[in-house]
N, C-alpha and C positions, 0 to 999 in steps of 0.2 A: 457468327454469334458466339460470344464467349460464355463459358460456364462459370457461374459465381464460385468464388473460393470461400466456402463457409468456414473452413478451418482457420483461415487467416482472420476473418471477422471475429470468430470465437476467441482466438488468441488475443486480439486487440481489446476485446471486451473484458477478458479476464485480467489483462494487464492494467486496464483503467480501474477496474474494481479493486485490484490489489493496491494500486497507488492511492486510491481514495481511502482504503482501510488503514494504510500506513500513516497517511496524513491525519486521519481521525485519531489514531493511537498517539501520534506525536502531540497533537493538541491536548489530548487528555493528560498526558504526562506533564506538559508545560503548565496546565491549569493546576494539577496536583502539586507541582513544585512551587508555583506562585502562592499557594495557600499555606505555605510554611513547611511542607513535608520535605524531607531530604532524600527522596527516592532517586535512585540512579536509573536513568533510562536504559532499557535493554536494547541490544542490537537486534534488529529484525533481519533475519536471513531471507534472501530472495532467491528465486529459482535461477536467475541468470548470473548470480554472484555479485551484483553491483549494489 
């Protein structure tokens, strides 16, 4: 019987959450830019460097 690897599951959940947050921020910036603003999107730094 294998022991569940909760740390792996937690990491995957955190990565999915972070990706969703970045996509939401990107959509917000695109919406803001489409409305006539000249905002420059900020680079989002990630833990893994990509």
